[in-house]
C-alpha positions as CSV (number, residue, x, y, z in Angstrom):
1,M,75.3,101.7,55.1
2,V,71.6,102.0,56.0
3,T,71.1,101.0,59.6
4,E,67.6,102.4,60.0
5,A,64.8,103.3,57.6
6,P,61.1,104.0,58.1
7,V,58.8,101.2,57.2
8,W,55.1,101.6,56.5
9,F,54.0,98.0,55.9
10,D,51.2,98.5,58.4
11,R,49.7,101.3,56.3
12,P,46.6,100.4,54.3
13,A,48.3,101.5,51.1
14,A,50.8,98.7,51.5
15,E,48.0,96.2,51.0
16,S,47.0,97.5,47.7
17,V,50.3,97.8,45.8
18,P,51.0,96.3,42.4
19,C,51.9,92.6,42.2
20,V,55.1,91.8,40.4
21,D,56.5,88.5,39.1
22,Y,60.0,86.9,39.2
23,A,61.2,88.9,36.2
24,E,60.4,92.3,37.8
25,R,62.1,91.2,41.0
26,A,65.4,90.7,39.1
27,R,66.6,94.2,39.5
28,F,66.8,93.8,43.3
29,Y,67.6,90.1,43.5
30,E,71.3,90.7,44.5
31,V,70.1,92.8,47.4
32,E,67.4,90.3,48.4
33,Y,69.4,87.0,48.2
34,R,72.8,87.2,49.6
35,T,73.0,84.2,52.0
36,D,76.1,82.1,51.9
37,I,75.3,79.6,54.7
38,D,75.5,76.7,52.2
39,R,78.7,77.8,50.5
40,P,81.2,75.6,52.4
41,F,79.0,72.6,51.7
42,L,78.6,73.4,48.0
43,R,82.3,73.9,47.7
44,S,82.9,70.5,49.2
45,L,81.1,68.9,46.3
46,L,83.8,70.2,43.9
47,T,85.9,67.1,44.2
48,P,88.9,66.6,41.8
49,E,86.7,64.4,39.6
50,V,84.3,67.3,39.0
51,R,85.2,69.1,35.8
52,S,81.9,70.6,34.8
53,V,79.1,72.2,36.9
54,L,75.5,73.3,36.1
55,E,73.7,75.6,38.6
56,I,70.0,75.9,37.9
57,P,68.3,78.2,38.8
58,C,71.3,80.6,39.3
59,G,69.3,83.8,40.1
60,A,71.5,86.8,39.8
61,G,74.6,84.8,40.4
62,R,74.7,84.2,44.2
63,N,77.3,81.4,43.7
64,L,79.0,82.8,40.6
65,D,82.2,84.2,42.1
66,W,83.5,81.1,43.7
67,L,82.3,78.8,40.9
68,A,84.1,81.0,38.4
69,D,87.3,80.8,40.6
70,S,87.1,77.1,40.8
71,G,88.6,76.5,37.4
72,R,85.8,74.2,36.3
73,Q,83.6,74.6,33.2
74,V,80.4,76.3,34.6
75,V,77.0,76.9,33.2
76,C,74.6,79.2,35.1
77,A,71.0,78.7,34.0
78,D,67.8,80.5,34.9
79,I,64.3,80.8,33.4
80,E,64.3,84.6,33.7
81,P,66.2,86.5,30.9
82,A,66.8,89.5,33.2
83,M,68.6,87.2,35.7
84,V,70.7,85.7,33.0
85,E,71.6,89.0,31.5
86,R,72.8,90.2,34.9
87,V,74.9,87.1,35.3
88,R,76.4,87.6,31.9
89,E,77.4,91.1,32.8
90,R,79.2,89.8,35.9
91,I,80.9,87.0,33.9
92,T,82.3,89.6,31.5
93,A,83.4,91.9,34.3
94,A,85.3,89.0,35.9
95,G,87.0,88.0,32.6
96,A,85.6,84.5,33.1
97,G,84.0,84.1,29.7
98,E,86.2,81.2,28.6
99,R,85.1,78.9,31.4
100,V,81.7,80.3,32.5
101,S,78.5,80.9,30.5
102,A,74.9,81.9,31.4
103,V,71.9,80.5,29.5
104,I,68.1,80.8,29.7
105,A,66.7,77.5,30.7
106,D,63.6,76.0,32.3
107,L,64.0,73.1,34.8
108,C,61.0,71.3,33.3
109,E,62.2,71.7,29.7
110,L,65.9,71.5,30.3
111,D,67.8,70.6,27.0
112,L,71.4,71.8,27.0
113,R,72.6,68.9,24.9
114,R,75.5,68.1,27.3
115,R,76.1,66.4,30.6
116,F,77.7,67.6,33.8
117,D,79.7,66.1,36.6
118,L,77.8,68.2,39.2
119,I,74.4,69.8,39.1
120,L,73.3,72.2,41.8
121,V,69.7,73.0,42.5
122,P,70.2,75.0,45.6
123,Q,68.1,76.2,48.6
124,E,64.5,75.1,48.0
125,A,64.6,76.0,44.3
126,F,63.4,72.6,43.3
127,Q,60.3,73.1,45.5
128,L,59.2,76.1,43.4
129,L,58.0,73.4,41.0
130,A,54.7,73.2,42.9
131,E,52.2,72.3,40.1
132,P,51.3,68.7,39.4
133,G,53.9,66.9,37.2
134,Q,56.5,69.7,37.3
135,A,58.9,68.0,39.8
136,E,58.6,64.7,38.0
137,R,59.5,66.3,34.6
138,A,62.3,68.3,36.0
139,L,63.9,65.3,37.7
140,H,63.8,63.4,34.4
141,R,65.5,66.3,32.6
142,L,68.1,66.7,35.3
143,A,68.9,63.0,35.1
144,Q,69.5,63.3,31.4
145,H,72.1,66.0,32.0
146,L,74.2,64.0,34.5
147,T,77.4,62.1,33.6
148,R,77.4,58.4,34.5
149,D,79.3,59.2,37.7
150,G,77.7,62.6,38.2
151,T,76.0,64.1,41.3
152,L,72.8,66.1,41.6
153,L,72.2,68.3,44.6
154,L,68.6,69.0,45.7
155,D,68.5,71.2,48.8
156,L,64.9,70.9,50.3
157,H,63.0,71.9,53.4
158,T,59.8,70.4,54.8
159,F,58.7,73.8,56.1
160,R,58.0,72.1,59.4
161,A,59.6,72.6,62.8
162,D,62.5,70.2,63.7
163,R,61.7,67.6,66.3
164,P,63.2,68.3,69.7
165,G,67.0,67.8,69.8
166,V,67.4,68.5,66.0
167,R,68.4,71.9,64.6
168,S,68.6,72.3,60.8
169,P,69.0,75.6,58.9
170,L,65.7,77.4,58.2
171,P,65.0,79.1,54.9
172,D,65.6,82.8,55.2
173,Y,62.0,83.5,54.3
174,F,60.0,81.0,56.4
175,D,59.8,80.2,60.1
176,P,57.3,77.5,61.2
177,A,57.0,79.2,64.6
178,V,55.4,82.3,63.0
179,P,51.6,82.2,62.8
180,A,50.1,81.9,59.4
181,G,49.1,85.2,57.9
182,E,51.1,87.3,60.4
183,L,53.0,90.2,58.8
184,T,56.7,89.9,59.6
185,V,59.1,92.7,58.8
186,E,62.3,90.9,57.8
187,W,65.0,93.5,56.9
188,T,66.0,96.8,55.5
189,R,69.1,96.9,53.2
190,P,70.9,99.5,51.2
191,V,70.4,99.4,47.4
192,D,73.0,102.0,46.5
193,G,74.4,105.1,48.1
194,R,71.1,106.7,48.9
195,R,68.2,104.3,48.5
196,W,67.1,101.4,50.8
197,L,64.9,98.3,50.3
198,S,62.7,96.8,53.0
199,R,60.9,93.4,52.8
200,A,58.1,91.9,54.9
201,R,56.3,88.6,54.4
202,R,53.2,86.6,55.3
203,Q,53.4,82.8,55.1
204,H,50.6,80.4,54.7
205,D,50.5,76.6,55.2
206,E,48.5,74.9,52.5
207,G,49.2,71.3,53.5
208,T,51.2,69.9,50.5
209,A,52.7,73.3,49.9
210,V,53.5,76.6,51.5
211,R,52.7,80.1,50.1
212,V,54.8,83.2,50.9
213,E,53.6,86.7,50.2
214,Y,56.4,89.3,50.0
215,H,55.8,93.0,50.5
216,Y,58.5,95.4,49.4
217,Q,59.1,99.1,50.0
218,L,61.8,101.1,48.2
219,G,62.7,104.5,49.7
220,A,65.4,107.2,50.1
221,G,66.0,108.8,53.5
222,N,62.5,109.3,55.0
223,R,60.7,109.2,51.7
224,L,58.9,106.1,50.3
225,I,59.5,105.9,46.6
226,S,57.4,102.8,45.7
227,S,55.8,99.7,47.0
228,W,55.0,96.3,45.5
229,Q,54.4,92.7,46.4
230,S,55.1,89.3,45.1
231,E,54.2,85.7,45.9
232,I,55.9,82.2,45.7
233,R,54.5,78.8,46.3
234,L,56.7,75.9,47.3
235,R,55.9,72.2,47.3
236,R,56.6,70.0,50.3
237,H,58.5,66.8,49.7
238,T,59.1,64.0,52.2
239,L,62.2,61.8,51.9
240,G,60.0,58.9,50.9
241,E,58.4,60.9,48.0
242,L,61.8,62.0,46.9
243,R,63.2,58.5,46.8
244,S,60.2,57.5,44.7
245,L,60.6,60.4,42.3
246,A,64.3,59.6,42.0
247,A,63.7,56.0,41.1
248,H,61.3,56.9,38.4
249,A,63.8,59.3,36.9
250,G,66.6,56.6,36.9
251,L,68.3,58.2,40.0
252,R,69.1,57.0,43.5
253,V,69.4,59.0,46.7
254,T,73.0,58.4,48.0
255,Q,73.2,60.9,50.8
256,V,70.8,62.9,52.9
257,A,72.0,65.5,55.5
258,S,70.0,67.6,57.9
259,G,72.3,70.6,57.5
260,Y,75.3,72.0,55.7
261,D,77.8,70.4,58.0
262,G,76.9,67.0,56.5
263,T,75.2,65.6,59.7
264,P,73.3,62.5,58.5
265,H,69.5,63.1,58.2
266,T,67.4,61.6,61.0
267,P,63.6,61.4,61.0
268,G,62.2,64.7,62.2
269,A,64.9,66.9,60.7
270,A,63.3,69.6,58.6
271,R,66.0,70.1,56.0
272,L,66.9,67.5,53.4
273,V,70.2,68.3,51.8
274,T,70.1,65.5,49.2
275,L,72.6,64.0,46.8
276,L,71.5,61.8,44.0
277,R,73.4,59.8,41.3
278,P,72.4,57.8,38.3
279,A,71.0,54.4,39.3
280,D,73.4,51.7,38.0
281,H,70.6,49.2,37.7
282,P,67.2,50.9,37.5
283,E,65.5,47.5,37.3
284,Q,67.3,45.9,40.1
285,N,64.2,45.0,42.0
286,M,62.8,43.2,39.0
287,T,65.9,41.2,38.3
288,P,67.5,40.4,41.6
289,P,71.1,39.1,41.9
290,P,71.5,35.4,42.7
291,T,72.1,34.1,46.1
292,V,75.6,34.9,47.4
293,P,77.2,31.9,49.2
294,V,78.8,32.4,52.6
295,G,82.5,33.0,52.2
296,T,82.0,35.8,49.7
297,R,80.6,39.2,50.2
298,P,77.0,39.9,49.4
299,A,78.2,42.2,46.7
300,T,81.6,43.2,45.5
301,T,83.1,46.2,47.1
302,T,82.7,48.3,44.0
303,D,79.0,47.5,43.8
304,L,78.3,48.9,47.3
305,D,77.1,52.4,47.8
306,P,79.4,53.9,50.4
307,D,76.8,56.2,51.8
308,A,74.3,53.4,52.3
309,L,77.0,51.3,53.8
310,A,77.8,54.1,56.3
311,Y,74.0,54.4,57.1
312,F,73.7,50.7,58.0
313,R,76.9,50.8,60.1
314,R,75.5,53.8,62.0
315,Y,72.2,52.0,62.4
316,F,73.8,48.9,63.8
317,T,76.0,50.9,66.2
318,E,73.1,53.1,67.5
319,Y,70.6,50.3,68.1
320,F,72.6,47.2,68.8
321,R,76.0,48.1,70.4
322,D,74.9,50.0,73.5
323,E,72.5,49.0,76.3
324,F,69.3,47.1,75.4
325,R,66.3,49.5,75.1
326,P,63.2,48.2,76.8
327,G,59.6,49.3,76.0
328,Q,60.0,49.4,72.2
329,G,58.3,46.0,71.6
330,T,61.6,44.2,71.2
331,E,60.9,42.0,74.2
332,D,57.6,40.9,72.7
333,I,59.3,39.8,69.5
334,L,62.0,37.9,71.4
335,D,59.4,36.2,73.5
336,T,57.5,35.1,70.4
337,L,60.6,33.7,68.9
338,A,61.3,31.8,72.1
339,G,58.0,30.0,71.6
340,V,59.0,28.6,68.2
341,S,59.4,24.9,68.7
342,R,61.3,24.1,65.4
343,A,63.6,26.7,64.0
344,G,65.4,24.3,61.7
345,D,66.1,26.0,58.4
346,W,65.5,29.7,58.9
347,L,65.0,32.5,56.4
348,D,65.1,36.1,57.7
349,L,63.5,38.6,55.4
350,G,64.5,42.3,55.5
351,A,67.4,41.1,57.6
352,G,69.3,44.4,57.7
353,P,72.3,43.9,59.9
354,C,70.2,42.3,62.7
355,T,69.6,38.6,62.0
356,L,72.0,37.3,64.8
357,F,70.1,39.5,67.4
358,W,66.9,37.7,66.6
359,S,68.6,34.3,66.7
360,I,69.3,34.6,70.5
361,P,66.0,33.0,71.8
362,L,65.8,30.3,69.1
363,T,66.6,26.7,69.5
364,G,67.3,23.9,67.0
365,V,68.6,26.2,64.2
366,R,70.3,24.2,61.4
367,S,70.9,26.9,58.9
368,I,70.2,30.6,58.4
369,R,69.6,32.5,55.2
370,C,69.5,36.3,55.2
371,A,67.7,38.3,52.6
372,D,67.4,42.1,52.1
373,A,66.9,44.5,49.2
374,A,70.0,46.4,50.2
375,P,73.3,44.7,49.7
376,E,74.9,47.2,52.0
377,A,72.8,46.0,54.9
378,L,73.9,42.4,54.2
379,A,77.6,43.5,54.0
380,V,77.4,45.0,57.5
381,L,75.7,41.8,58.7
382,R,78.4,39.7,57.1
383,D,81.1,41.7,58.8
384,F,79.4,41.0,62.2
385,V,78.9,37.3,61.4
386,D,82.5,36.9,60.5
387,G,83.6,38.6,63.7
388,D,83.6,37.4,67.3
389,D,82.6,40.4,69.3
390,I,79.5,40.5,71.5
391,P,78.0,44.0,71.9
392,L,76.5,45.0,75.3
393,C,72.9,44.8,73.8
394,Y,73.5,41.3,72.6
395,Q,75.0,40.2,76.0
396,Q,72.0,41.6,77.9
397,V,69.6,39.6,75.7
398,L,71.7,36.5,75.9
399,D,71.5,36.8,79.7
400,R,67.7,37.4,79.5
401,H,67.2,34.2,77.6
402,Q,69.8,32.2,79.6
403,R,72.2,31.8,76.7
404,D,76.0,32.2,76.6
405,R,78.4,33.3,73.9
406,R,78.6,29.7,72.6
407,H,75.1,30.0,71.4
408,L,76.0,33.1,69.4
409,D,79.0,31.3,68.0
410,R,76.8,28.5,66.8
411,M,74.4,31.0,65.1
412,R,77.4,32.6,63.3
413,K,78.4,29.3,61.9
414,A,74.8,28.5,60.9
415,V,74.6,31.4,58.5
416,A,74.7,29.7,55.1
417,D,73.6,32.3,52.5
418,Y,72.9,35.9,51.8
419,A,70.4,37.0,49.0
420,V,69.6,40.4,47.6
421,F,65.9,40.7,46.7
422,D,62.7,42.6,47.5
423,A,60.5,40.2,49.5
424,M,57.5,42.5,49.2
425,K,57.1,41.6,45.6
426,P,56.4,38.3,43.9
427,W,59.4,36.2,44.9
428,P,62.2,35.4,42.5
429,G,64.1,32.1,42.8
430,P,67.4,32.9,44.7
431,F,66.8,29.8,46.9
432,G,65.7,27.5,44.1
433,G,63.1,25.0,45.4
434,M,64.2,25.4,49.1
435,R,61.6,25.4,51.8
436,F,62.0,26.7,55.4
437,D,60.9,25.7,58.8
438,L,60.9,29.3,60.0
439,I,60.5,32.6,58.1
440,T,60.7,35.9,59.9
441,E,60.1,39.5,58.9
442,F,60.6,42.4,61.4
443,G,59.6,45.8,60.1
444,L,59.5,44.8,56.4
445,F,55.9,44.1,55.6
446,G,54.8,47.3,57.4
447,L,56.5,49.3,54.6
448,S,53.7,48.2,52.2
449,P,51.9,51.1,50.7
450,D,48.4,49.8,51.6
451,P,46.5,46.9,53.2
452,D,46.2,45.0,49.8
453,H,50.0,45.0,49.3
454,Y,50.5,44.0,53.0
455,R,48.2,41.0,52.6
456,A,49.9,40.0,49.4
457,C,53.2,39.7,51.2
458,F,51.9,36.7,53.2
459,S,50.9,34.8,50.1
460,H,54.4,35.4,48.7
461,L,56.1,33.6,51.6
462,R,53.6,30.8,52.1
463,D,54.9,28.6,49.3
464,R,58.4,28.8,50.8
465,L,57.3,27.5,54.2
466,R,57.4,23.8,54.9
467,D,54.3,22.0,56.2
468,G,54.2,22.6,59.9
469,G,56.6,25.6,59.6
470,T,56.2,28.9,61.4
471,V,56.3,32.5,60.3
472,V,57.0,35.2,62.9
473,G,56.6,38.9,62.1
474,A,56.4,42.3,63.7
475,D,55.5,45.7,62.2
476,W,55.9,49.1,63.8
477,I,53.0,51.5,63.4
478,R,54.3,55.0,62.6
479,S,53.4,58.1,64.6
480,A,51.6,61.0,62.9
481,R,54.8,63.0,63.1
482,F,56.9,60.3,61.4
483,I,54.2,59.9,58.7
484,A,54.4,63.6,58.0
485,D,58.2,63.6,57.9
486,E,58.6,60.5,55.7
487,G,55.4,60.3,53.7
488,H,54.6,56.6,54.4
489,D,51.4,56.1,56.3
490,N,51.0,52.5,57.7
491,S,48.3,53.4,60.2
492,Y,46.3,50.6,58.4
493,L,48.2,48.0,60.5
494,S,46.0,46.1,63.0
495,E,45.4,42.7,64.6
496,R,42.4,42.3,62.3
497,L,44.4,42.9,59.2
498,V,47.0,40.3,60.2
499,A,44.3,37.8,60.9
500,R,42.8,38.4,57.5
501,A,46.2,38.2,55.8
502,T,47.1,34.9,57.4
503,E,43.7,33.4,56.6
504,E,43.9,34.4,53.0
505,A,47.4,32.9,52.7
506,G,46.2,29.5,54.2
507,L,48.1,30.0,57.4
508,T,46.9,29.4,61.0
509,L,47.3,32.4,63.2
510,R,49.0,31.4,66.5
511,T,49.5,34.7,68.3
512,C,48.8,38.3,67.5
513,R,48.9,41.3,69.8
514,L,49.1,45.0,69.5
515,C,51.9,46.4,71.8
516,P,51.7,50.1,72.6
517,I,55.1,52.0,72.5
518,Q,55.5,54.8,75.1
519,G,57.8,57.8,74.7
520,D,58.9,57.2,71.1
521,E,58.4,60.1,68.6
522,L,58.5,57.7,65.6
523,Y,56.3,54.8,66.5
524,D,53.0,54.5,68.4
525,A,52.7,50.7,68.6
526,L,53.9,47.4,67.3
527,V,51.9,44.4,65.9
528,V,53.7,41.1,66.8
529,W,52.3,37.9,65.3
530,S,53.1,34.3,64.5
531,A,51.4,31.8,62.2
532,D,51.8,28.2,61.1
533,K,51.4,26.4,57.9
534,P,49.1,23.4,58.5
535,D,50.7,19.9,58.2
536,G,49.8,17.6,55.3
537,E,49.8,20.2,52.4
538,A,51.3,19.5,49.1
539,G,54.7,20.9,48.2
540,A,56.6,19.9,51.4
541,S,60.3,19.0,51.0
């Protein structure tokens, strides 16, 4: 085995060597790509229900051996004929031709005329589709090759450093800590009994993409045989962009991990190990389900996405079961709610699992309706409403507002309905002609893509508010880091925008203040506001 070899990457000649493409790299691909860090995770996706697997691109067959041994029907696909030919040779040598085949295929033009239970697009391969429209076309093609219950893996990296406290696996060819343009000698590896291959790289950050220059040297002993270089360009994807791409392709993101141990992704984690499945109802936001009466679940158990359900349970546990966290703007929201004189019939938009928390400072509540676009969030809320426990965070806020557990018991009994719909779009009719004394939104309207959509949200709710009724809202302004990680920029939020939005909706602004948030990596500030609908307008009930 070669342990040492001379490298001459710093010589001028290494800067003027021929450029080669993906096809010409095929002959050394098995030497170059031998990582198996993701193998345990990939193997875990081979559940008993999986009978057929597509890996694209397969390269020279990095995952071939264990896929062939799995007993599944496997198709290995790659755009490069030389790669496919090498995989076919290995399939024949393994005697696996009855179960495993290799085909030439392009992700953007994929047409295999069959469907698969599992499709693997491993280790940043999807990000090589860096030209406009390529990722969109490929995702549509991949969706067409999934069975109804199939799973698609997209393993992505943001090519940014993890935030402090998070460690996710780096690509083996990119390190955000290395300065752009700096030559990094990566490794020297044996090719056969006498020759060695060395690789160096330069990486460049182009904003929406990264570009990596590879420099190669092939030698034997102390003799340099040849040198060449190659280049790849990889597109950055945020989780928000990926969800949008998936929705347009008829897919939904069901799980995102920050590493190959399955640790759930958190904002700031650089790796996005993403599982997608066909969307059961691609138009669900356009035709929302009807109101679900209390006493039944917001959706049947089989309708709920188990990964989304787990996410909302973790969210509730992390933010509402331990000690109250001051300084995040929550006190400002609670104090604003305490100033509402007539809660009466209350509608909580974007409720998540948190409605009862916001009920603590309110008085005079007759009924509570909870609305969210995610039935899984409402299912977690429903479980809490049906219980009788009082987490530490709730108890501390009850004490702060001089309430006892009997107040929370009354709020639990006041919950009358759950409804699944997207309140940021023109409202459907899940509540019929009902009007409300209080409507709240906490963190929902701030998800609007731009100021125009934000202002439109106020007009949507106005007609559901009784004369003299009140609306209370709060929207968190994302930090630059969070915007870079997730792709949603809501820095447009301001007190002036809220004032304009309420005026255009015919509401009278009562309070509005910008509350800075200190020491939070995700949010810089919070806009907390309240407004009334003037008395004496038509349409009151």
